[in-house]
VOBA-1610 file (N, C-alpha, C; in pm, whole numbers, padded with zeros to 5 digits, always signed):
BEGIN
Met+00813+05760-01080Met+00850+05685-01191Met+00903+05558-01123Lys+00923+05459-01088Lys+01036+05323-01024Lys+01146+05315-01044Asn+01224+05354-00932Asn+01354+05343-00888Asn+01362+05164-00883Asn+01440+05132-01072Asn+01510+04990-01077Asn+01696+04990-00975Leu+01713+05085-00894Leu+01857+05096-00871Leu+01779+05026-00717Phe+01680+05077-00669Phe+01661+05070-00582Phe+01586+04921-00520Asp+01493+04866-00632Asp+01445+04780-00633Asp+01570+04615-00644Lys+01687+04655-00660Lys+01774+04567-00681Lys+01832+04496-00600Phe+01829+04574-00453Phe+01832+04579-00330Phe+01824+04603-00256Lys+01649+04564-00277Lys+01504+04518-00184Lys+01521+04295-00199Pro+01466+04235-00089Pro+01521+04105-00050Pro+01479+04018-00145Lys+01480+03914-00242Lys+01368+03923-00308Lys+01295+03712-00269Glu+01213+03785-00167Glu+01193+03660-00116Glu+01117+03585-00187Ser+01032+03665-00319Ser+00956+03536-00368Ser+01056+03431-00428Lys+01221+03445-00441Lys+01214+03292-00561Lys+01260+03174-00444Phe+01279+03254-00321Phe+01388+03142-00223Phe+01196+03051-00127Phe+01163+03084-00115Phe+01076+03020+00000Phe+00929+02963-00144Pro+00940+02984-00246Pro+00840+02861-00315Pro+00969+02718-00318Leu+01072+02777-00363Leu+01181+02651-00386Leu+01182+02536-00246Leu+01191+02661-00071Leu+01205+02592-00031Leu+01092+02505-00035Arg+00912+02559-00007Arg+00815+02461+00025Arg+00805+02342-00146Glu+00919+02378-00182Glu+00930+02260-00281Glu+01029+02160-00204Met+01132+02210-00195Met+01215+02092-00105Met+01049+02027+00009Ala+00990+02123+00041Ala+00940+01977+00238Ala+00891+01939+00138Asn+00749+01964+00049Asn+00709+01887-00064Asn+00745+01747-00114Val+00890+01753-00068Val+00974+01605-00190Val+01008+01531-00087Ile+00991+01578+00074Ile+01016+01501+00177Ile+00872+01441+00246Thr+00772+01530+00252Thr+00605+01439+00281Thr+00567+01385+00162Ser+00622+01386+00037Ser+00595+01211-00063Ser+00722+01102-00018Val+00877+01196-00024Val+00887+01053+00019Val+00851+00958+00163Gly+00811+01040+00236Gly+00723+00994+00383Gly+00660+00921+00375Asp+00545+00939+00218Asp+00475+00854+00207Asp+00448+00764+00125Leu+00623+00768+00006Leu+00615+00630-00028Leu+00681+00558+00061Ile+00786+00609+00163Ile+00853+00502+00233Ile+00831+00388+00253Ile+00676+00541+00359Ile+00551+00375+00427Ile+00512+00238+00397Glu+00396+00313+00192Glu+00447+00213+00141Glu+00517+00079+00149Cys+00671+00176+00119Cys+00742+00043+00069Cys+00771-00065+00220Met+00791-00004+00315Met+00804-00071+00454Met+00681-00174+00475Gln+00487-00142+00401Gln+00486-00238+00412Gln+00420-00334+00237Ala+00469-00287+00112Ala+00431-00379+00081Ala+00455-00570+00109Thr+00377-00544-00005Thr+00358-00746-00021Thr+00495-00816-00069Ser+00575-00741-00192Ser+00627-00834-00297Ser+00717-00759-00287His+00807-00834-00372His+00922-00747-00395His+00946-00652-00488Asp+00826-00674-00662Asp+00802-00594-00708Asp+00754-00482-00736Gln+00619-00482-00623Gln+00610-00336-00513Gln+00757-00259-00497Val+00827-00349-00410Val+00914-00235-00366Val+01015-00159-00454Val+01041-00258-00606Val+01116-00189-00686Val+01005-00099-00749Thr+00914-00107-00741Thr+00794+00028-00790Thr+00824+00132-00738Ile+00806+00122-00538Ile+00781+00243-00499Ile+00939+00270-00495Tyr+01079+00228-00528Tyr+01156+00284-00510Tyr+01227+00366-00680Lys+01137+00314-00772Lys+01129+00398-00867Lys+01107+00580-00814Lys+00975+00553-00740Lys+00913+00691-00723Lys+01003+00732-00641Ile+01065+00689-00540Ile+01124+00760-00465Ile+01190+00812-00492Lys+01350+00756-00549Lys+01450+00799-00726Lys+01368+00950-00785Asp+01251+00908-00794Asp+01228+01037-00843Asp+01210+01162-00794Glu+01193+01109-00697Glu+01127+01268-00604Glu+01248+01304-00525Glu+01410+01222-00536Glu+01510+01280-00456Glu+01515+01327-00609His+01597+01315-00720His+01640+01360-00838His+01539+01561-00830Arg+01473+01539-00801Arg+01392+01658-00833Arg+01458+01698-00733Gly+01404+01664-00531Gly+01497+01751-00477Gly+01587+01762-00501Asp+01712+01728-00617Asp+01881+01788-00607Asp+01811+01844-00657Ala+01773+01877-00805Ala+01713+01928-00862Ala+01697+02090-00799Ile+01555+02120-00682Ile+01513+02155-00634Ile+01661+02291-00637Gln+01757+02148-00519Gln+01853+02239-00482Gln+01934+02324-00540Asn+01961+02268-00703Asn+02038+02338-00801Asn+02013+02495-00803Lys+01815+02458-00828Lys+01782+02641-00843Lys+01850+02681-00748Ile+01753+02627-00642Ile+01847+02762-00487Ile+02003+02855-00460Phe+02082+02713-00541Phe+02189+02778-00495Phe+02243+02869-00638Thr+02164+02841-00740Thr+02163+02945-00821Thr+02122+03073-00856Glu+01966+03058-00739Glu+01950+03217-00688Glu+02007+03301-00623Leu+02047+03239-00527Leu+02165+03260-00453Leu+02306+03333-00522Asn+02317+03297-00607Asn+02432+03365-00717Asn+02422+03470-00765Asn+02299+03471-00827Asn+02257+03538-00855Asn+02206+03710-00792Thr+02101+03667-00659Thr+02089+03724-00601Thr+02115+03856-00491Phe+02131+03951-00491Phe+02258+04052-00398Phe+02174+04052-00259Ile+02011+04030-00258Ile+02028+04027-00091Ile+01938+03895-00062Ala+01921+03806-00047Ala+01828+03772+00019Ala+01800+03787+00177Pro+01709+03705+00174Pro+01566+03718+00302Pro+01717+03677+00381Phe+01744+03568+00394Phe+01875+03533+00556Phe+01978+03489+00462Asp+02056+03451+00555Asp+02210+03521+00488Asp+02231+03355+00421Arg+02318+03432+00352Arg+02317+03261+00213Arg+02355+03171+00251Glu+02413+03210+00318Glu+02471+03046+00394Glu+02364+02963+00514Asp+02279+02980+00541Asp+02145+03003+00640Asp+02028+02891+00519Ile+02072+02972+00381Ile+01949+02941+00334Ile+01997+02836+00239Asp+02093+02792+00238Asp+02209+02702+00179Asp+02211+02605+00279Ser+02281+02613+00397Ser+02280+02532+00485Ser+02101+02447+00571Leu+01948+02520+00502Leu+01883+02464+00544Leu+01802+02408+00448Ser+01841+02470+00265Ser+01741+02337+00164Ser+01883+02251+00145Ser+01982+02299+00165Ser+02056+02099+00168Ser+02064+02046+00275Thr+02002+02002+00333Thr+01997+01946+00478Thr+01825+01896+00497Met+01760+01995+00381Met+01643+01919+00371Met+01610+01823+00235Asp+01721+01885+00207Asp+01712+01766+00070Asp+01790+01576+00159Asp+01866+01619+00223Asp+01970+01531+00301Asp+01798+01418+00355Val+01795+01478+00368Val+01655+01362+00412Val+01586+01326+00310Ala+01548+01359+00223Ala+01524+01317+00084Ala+01619+01271+00050Asp+01774+01247+00061Asp+01848+01119+00010Asp+01823+01034+00137Leu+01886+01023+00192Leu+01855+00941+00307Leu+01751+00786+00317Val+01627+00911+00282Val+01511+00814+00234Val+01489+00701+00144Asn+01591+00750-00019Asn+01632+00725-00107Asn+01718+00622-00066Lys+01792+00570-00002Lys+01858+00528-00004Lys+01800+00408+00127Cys+01758+00432+00215Cys+01669+00348+00239Cys+01571+00248+00121Ala+01513+00301+00059Ala+01462+00264-00027Ala+01577+00178-00167Lys+01665+00195-00188Lys+01766+00165-00224Lys+01810+00004-00207Arg+01820+00014-00034Arg+01839-00096+00008Arg+01740-00221+00091Met+01648-00201-00009Met+01508-00233+00059Met+01489-00326-00091Met+01511-00286-00217Met+01536-00345-00379Met+01614-00420-00317Leu+01764-00412-00245Leu+01869-00453-00329Leu+01883-00629-00247Tyr+01831-00548-00111Tyr+01891-00638+00045Tyr+01746-00762+00014Asn+01592-00703-00019Asn+01515-00742-00033Asn+01486-00879+00101Pro+01492-00818+00219Pro+01463-00879+00377Pro+01372-00954+00363Lys+01357-01100+00441Lys+01242-01137+00470Lys+01069-01126+00510Ala+01174-01034+00597Ala+01078-00987+00691Ala+01086-00827+00738Ile+00999-00766+00728Ile+01023-00618+00777Ile+00983-00632+00912Pro+01059-00550+01026Pro+01016-00546+01153Pro+00864-00451+01193Glu+00860-00427+01297Glu+00706-00339+01315Glu+00744-00220+01337Ser+00871-00240+01359Ser+01000-00097+01437Ser+01021-00011+01265Ala+01078-00101+01173Ala+01066-00062+00979Ala+00926+00063+00959Asn+00848+00028+01048Asn+00698+00080+01037Asn+00717+00179+01083Thr+00728+00192+01214Thr+00733+00261+01293Thr+00837+00399+01289Leu+00955+00312+01227Leu+01030+00524+01213Leu+00980+00526+01010Ala+00942+00448+00968Ala+00892+00524+00858Ala+00790+00669+00846Thr+00677+00598+01007Thr+00573+00690+01003Thr+00646+00777+01004Phe+00774+00810+01169Phe+00866+00913+01181Phe+00896+01022+01057Val+00998+01024+00947Val+01010+01026+00880Val+00886+01120+00855Arg+00735+01076+00841Arg+00679+01092+00745Arg+00650+01227+00846Glu+00597+01219+00951Glu+00555+01295+01065Glu+00676+01428+01034Ser+00785+01387+01045Ser+00897+01513+00947Ser+00846+01639+00953Gly+00858+01564+00768Gly+00827+01572+00669Gly+00684+01681+00719Ser+00592+01703+00748Ser+00464+01759+00755Ser+00507+01899+00865Tyr+00596+01855+00969Tyr+00645+01973+01067Tyr+00672+02041+00986Ile+00850+02034+00841Ile+00937+02060+00862Ile+00800+02204+00678Glu+00704+02119+00641Glu+00663+02147+00536Glu+00593+02265+00588Glu+00553+02282+00706Glu+00472+02361+00822Glu+00578+02538+00839Ala+00649+02444+00923Ala+00804+02550+00905Ala+00836+02639+00781Val+00857+02556+00700Val+00889+02608+00607Val+00828+02744+00529Val+00662+02645+00558Val+00535+02813+00520Val+00567+02947+00581Ala+00618+02900+00768Ala+00598+02988+00853Ala+00713+03104+00831Leu+00795+03048+00777Leu+00954+03143+00769Leu+00879+03196+00655Ala+00809+03200+00579Ala+00779+03309+00500Ala+00765+03455+00527Asp+00645+03449+00691Asp+00597+03565+00808Asp+00693+03512+00986Leu+00811+03546+00865Leu+00901+03558+01024Leu+00912+03630+01152Lys+00820+03686+01140Lys+00819+03782+01281Lys+00683+03785+01378Asn+00616+03729+01246Asn+00495+03676+01298Asn+00474+03530+01379Asn+00566+03480+01348Asn+00535+03343+01312Asn+00684+03244+01409Thr+00729+03373+01510Thr+00841+03311+01544Thr+00762+03231+01693Glu+00699+03168+01752Glu+00638+03113+01861Glu+00602+03035+01792Lys+00562+02998+01646Lys+00460+02862+01569Lys+00634+02715+01551Leu+00691+02824+01462Leu+00827+02830+01428Leu+00902+02690+01540Lys+00952+02772+01671Lys+00984+02715+01785Lys+00948+02589+01842Gly+00778+02557+01872Gly+00675+02497+01853Gly+00684+02352+01721Leu+00776+02364+01616Leu+00771+02313+01499Leu+00868+02265+01546Cys+00959+02368+01587Cys+01130+02241+01569Cys+01134+02144+01714Asp+01079+02220+01844Asp+01070+02125+01936Asp+01059+01975+01898Lys+00906+02031+01782Lys+00836+01873+01797Lys+00948+01770+01670Leu+01003+01853+01577Leu+01093+01749+01504Leu+01269+01692+01637Asn+01245+01803+01712Asn+01351+01722+01755Asn+01280+01615+01892Glu+01158+01586+01963Glu+01051+01527+01975Glu+01078+01381+01957Val+01072+01430+01783Val+01012+01310+01719Val+01173+01230+01658Glu+01257+01298+01673Glu+01458+01239+01629Glu+01458+01154+01783Gly+01423+01233+01854Gly+01454+01132+02088Gly+01380+00967+02059Lys+01283+01044+01992Lys+01148+00929+01966Lys+01212+00785+01859Ala+01248+00845+01748Ala+01328+00752+01704Ala+01435+00692+01767Asp+01527+00761+01756Asp+01614+00717+01821Asp+01573+00560+01960Asp+01462+00585+02031Asp+01390+00466+02093Asp+01433+00390+02072Val+01278+00403+01932Val+01225+00268+01855Val+01332+00201+01763Tyr+01488+00280+01724Tyr+01641+00222+01685Tyr+01694+00102+01781Glu+01691+00180+01887Glu+01788+00119+01994Glu+01685-00043+02023His+01637+00020+02029His+01523-00093+02078His+01508-00285+02003Phe+01548-00145+01833Phe+01473-00295+01746Phe+01591-00356+01716Leu+01737-00285+01761Leu+01882-00357+01723Leu+01885-00430+01891Ile+01798-00408+02021Ile+01857-00497+02072Ile+01777-00634+02054Asp+01600-00669+02028Asp+01557-00719+01927Asp+01615-00772+01857Leu+01698-00717+01709Leu+01765-00783+01680Leu+01869-00929+01695Phe+01998-00806+01794Phe+02106-00936+01801Phe+02028-01071+01911Glu+01879-01029+01955Glu+01891-01115+02091Glu+01841-01258+02010Asn+01785-01198+01897Asn+01658-01278+01773Asn+01661-01322+01683Glu+01699-01262+01658Glu+01755-01317+01464Glu+01847-01424+01455Asn+01912-01503+01430Asn+01992-01597+01410Asn+02076-01571+01264Asp+01995-01587+01152Asp+02103-01544+01014Asp+02160-01388+01016Pro+02222-01426+01009Pro+02391-01274+01031Pro+02376-01180+00900Phe+02303-01276+00771Phe+02291-01163+00714Phe+02160-01092+00657Glu+02013-01098+00774Glu+01914-01070+00770Glu+01952-01009+00883Val+01995-00996+00981Val+02078-00881+01083Val+02141-00769+01010Ile+02233-00786+00957Ile+02348-00653+00844Ile+02210-00587+00802Lys+02097-00651+00669Lys+02059-00627+00607Lys+01969-00504+00706Leu+01888-00573+00746Leu+01780-00461+00843Leu+01822-00357+00942Lys+01890-00457+00985Lys+01995-00314+01053Lys+02041-00215+00984Asp+02108-00201+00835Asp+02106-00167+00719Asp+01981-00013+00667Ile+01875-00120+00679Ile+01752-00065+00615Ile+01727+00000+00711Leu+01674-00038+00868Leu+01642+00113+00940Leu+01742+00178+01017His+01894+00178+00954His+01971+00250+01018His+01911+00421+00922Glu+01895+00356+00806Glu+01880+00480+00693Glu+01747+00558+00798Leu+01727+00545+00851Leu+01572+00549+00808Leu+01556+00680+00922Glu+01660+00552+01064Glu+01700+00687+01241Glu+01777+00817+01178Arg+01819+00802+01035Arg+01954+00906+01009Arg+01860+00983+00957Ala+01803+00978+00851Ala+01623+01084+00764Ala+01567+01161+00963Thr+01532+01081+01060Thr+01529+01160+01166Thr+01592+01204+01232Asp+01706+01224+01208Asp+01841+01291+01200Asp+01899+01446+01182Ala+01834+01395+01064Ala+01856+01520+00934Ala+01749+01588+00949Ala+01630+01539+00968Ala+01514+01599+00989Ala+01505+01701+01131Asp+01556+01741+01222Asp+01597+01761+01332Asp+01707+01852+01335Arg+01793+01823+01207Arg+01914+01941+01171Arg+01849+02050+01136Val+01686+02003+01043Val+01624+02158+00950Val+01599+02253+01069Gly+01583+02130+01113Gly+01516+02246+01319Gly+01601+02340+01345Lys+01715+02241+01385Lys+01800+02360+01467Lys+01868+02469+01399Ile+01860+02440+01230Ile+01928+02534+01107Ile+01769+02676+01159Ile+01645+02642+01133Ile+01542+02736+01193Ile+01561+02779+01280Arg+01621+02703+01435Arg+01656+02801+01523Arg+01756+02877+01545Ile+01877+02824+01395Ile+01952+02998+01447Ile+01907+03098+01371Ile+01801+03042+01238Ile+01781+03186+01166Ile+01659+03301+01269Leu+01595+03223+01343Leu+01537+03272+01453Leu+01621+03374+01524Ile+01719+03293+01613Ile+01797+03418+01696Ile+01881+03495+01579Lys+01896+03444+01439Lys+01950+03620+01405Lys+01847+03717+01335Tyr+01735+03686+01316Tyr+01613+03777+01295Tyr+01455+03762+01327Thr+01487+03759+01473Thr+01379+03794+01537Thr+01460+03813+01723
//
């Protein structure tokens, strides 16, 4: 006879990992879209892409709410509740920051987008692919320890490269852009992309904490 009491105390891993994979998919989706946004040839295109990013950001919020609900309803989770909540909310932060970048693109309508913006957008998408791999690997943590460490290293490397690109962009912007309004617009837009790579790196740091606790 099935022991229903014992089942209540078993980790409900199936509830969380699909939701985390959905959240990772949101990040890769907005990563693809923000690259399109940076390469758009008209403001109308930017507006259309922004709406798609906003829809994805809302999807991420809904997933985060589901994870929070499951944490409240599950007696035993696969990892510490705080770590699951921190992981999902930080993943959601990545999507939020991409959405903020696209929103500024739509509102500010800058005269031209520098190549640095395309580079940073590509870094955001690259980070998303590493997060997606990491979330899949988390479902079998003990057999994927080294892979997860490597993916966390890659997230940190991308964040470092993004910092360098953003710093060089600022130097060039302040030296060569004479329109103060364009300076403000572009600095604000690219800053959100740089912050998105920072958030992606924080995802890696949370995964490292989980690795320390469970391996």
